[in-house]
N, C-alpha and C positions, 0 to 999 in steps of 0.2 A: 267561072262565068261571073261577071259582075254587071249588075244593073246599077246605074248611079242612084244615089239616095233620092234624087229628084225624079226618078222613073215613076211612071204612072201604072206600072204593072199591077193588075189586080188578082190574077190567077195564073197558075201553071197547070196546064191540062194533064189529063190521064196519059200515062206512059211517056211523058215529054222527054225525059232523059234516061229512060230505063236502059240498063246494061251499057251505059256509055263510060268513057274514061274521064268524065268530069272529076276534078279534084277539089274544087272550092266553089262556093256560090255566095252571093250577097243578096239578101231579100230587102227590097225597099220598104218604106213605111206604108205604102199603099197596098202591099200584098195581103190578100184576105183568104185565099184558098189554094191548096196544093192538091192536085188530082190524084186519083188512084194510081198506084205503081209509078208515080212520077220520077222517083229516083231509086226504083227497085233494082237491087243487085249492082249498084254503082260501087264497084270494089276499090276505086281510087278516091272516092269522096270522103274527105276527112273533116273539113271545116265548113260551117255555115254561119255567116254573119247575118244577124237578123235585126232589122230596124222597125218591123211591123209590131203593132200592139194587139193584133187579133188575127189568128190564122186557124183555119179548119184543115187539119192534116188528113187527107183522104186515106182510104183503106190501103194498107201496105205501101204508102207513099215513100218511106225510106227503108222499108224492110230489107234485111240482108245487105245493107250498105255498110261501108267501113267508117261511117261517121264517128268522129271522136269528140267533137265539140260543137254545141249549139246552145244558145240562150233562147229559151222559149218566151213568147209573149204572155202578158197577164191574162189575156182571154184566148183560150185555145180549146179546140175539140181534137182529141187524139182518137181517130176512128180505129176500128178493129185492125189490130196487127200493124199499125202505122210505123212503128219502130221495132217491130219483132225481128229478132236475130241480129241486132246491131251489137255485136260482141265488143267492139271498141269503145262504145259509149259507156262511160264510167259514172256519170252523175246527171241528175236532172236539176237544172237551174233556170230561174225566171228572171227576166229583165227588170221586173217590178213585182211588188206584192201581187199575187194572183187575185183576180176579180171573179172570173168565171172559168172554170176548168172542168172538162169532162174527159175522163179516161175510160175508153170503151174496151171491150174484151181483147185481151192479149196485146194491148197497144204497146207495151214494153216487155212482152214475154220473150223468154230465151235470149235476154240481153246480158251484156257484161257489166251491168249496173253494180256499183259498189255502195252508193249512197243516194238518198232522196231527201231534199230539204225544201219544205214548203212553209214559208214564213206565215206569221199571223196576218190575217186578212179580213176584209168585210164581205167577201164574196162567197160564192158556193163552189165546192169541189165535189165531184161525183166520181166514184170508183165503181166500175162494173166488174164482173167476174174475171178472175185470172189475169188482171192487169199486169202484175209483175211475176207471173208464174214461170218457174224454171229459170230464175236468175241466180245461179249458184254463188255468185260473188257478193250478193246484196247483204250487207251487214248493218247498215245504218239508215233508219227511216225516222225523219222528224216531220211530223204533221201537226201544225198548230193553227187552228182557225177559230174565229169568233162564231161564225154561222156554219156549224157542221152540216155538210151535205149528206149525201147518201152513200153507203157502202154496201153494194149488192153482191 
């Protein structure tokens, strides 16, 4: 599903595409929030093109989907279990240096992540408990920031 870059879409509601056959989606620059379970168990969803600079990913918004590739915005809240169980997602990448990022509990738990690279930034990054728990392939983590946030 493609929204044009000129789209005025601000949010995607709860359960909007849950368990559908959607394969790819483009997020316009105006998108600010993705509801709970919005793309839950979308087994054919592989690619997300993102042009937004700030997104709040709701609880389990992409959980157990087949997403392989997404570039995250520099301002993001990853709610509880938002990408939990995404075994095809191999890395976390941001479109720009992160400004304000919050990783809530299990936001990337039980994933196929192999690497995490968060560049030097002037913002805050907060990690809550079990963010990357049970990611058996996670081998490389690079976190470098000027203003260290909180690791809880």
